[in-house]
N, C-alpha and C positions, 0 to 999 in steps of 0.2 A: 565209838561211833561220833560223828559230825555231822548235829541235823542243827536245820537251814528254820529258822525262830524270827517269823513278823516279817518277813523280807532281809536277813540277816543270817551271813554265813558266818561261822569261823574264819578266820585266816590263819593257819597253824605255820612257821619259819620251815621249810623244811628244813634241816636240821634236826628239828627235833622230833619228840618221843610222843603221840600220847597212845596211850596203849587200847587194843582193841575192844578193851573192856569198860575204859571209859566212858562217859557222854562228857563231848563237850557241846555247849550247844547256843544260836546267837549271838550276840555280835561280843564276841571273845575275840582280842589280836594277841597272840601265842609265839612270842619274841626267840630265837636264838637259842639252841643250843637246851632248851626247857625238854624234865623229864614232866609223864603225868600216866602216872602208874596204874592200875586195873582195879577200877569200882571208885574211883574218883571223877566227882561232878562238878564242871564252870559253866555258870548258866547264866548265862545272857541277857536272858528273855527280857530284862526287864529296863537294865542298863549297864553300861559298858563295860568291858573287864578286862587290861592289860594287865599279862601276867611277862615282868621283866625277860631277858635275858641271861640263861645258864637259873633259870630258880626249876625248885622240885616237889611238884605236889604227889604227896605220895597216895599209897591205898587208901581205898574208903575215903578220899577228904571232899570236902563240897566246900566251895563258891558261889555263890547266887546277888547276883548286884539288885537292889531293891529301888534304888537309887536311879539319879538322871546318869550320874559316870560313879562309876571304881574303879579307880586309877590305884593300884596293886602294886606297881613301884614305891609308893609311900608304907604301906601295910606288910611287903613279900620280898623280901631281898632274897637272892640269889642262896640255894644250898640251904635253904631254911626250911623245918618243915612248919607244914601252915594249920592251927586246931584253933 
């Protein structure tokens, strides 16, 4: 599910897949060919999250931004599991 928060609505590239049981909230940008599995949560409620092209967030993984900006291209490379 895609949720708007505090005036921010996630942007998901049309080539990406977000499972219906995943939650993407707020200030989130999801690039090309990204897979977000069931139970995953991407929370851009208090900061910006950018998921780079080709990345994969597997089942039940959580990514939350509590800083002004979290740019996952520095921490999260395509086809790696976030833990």
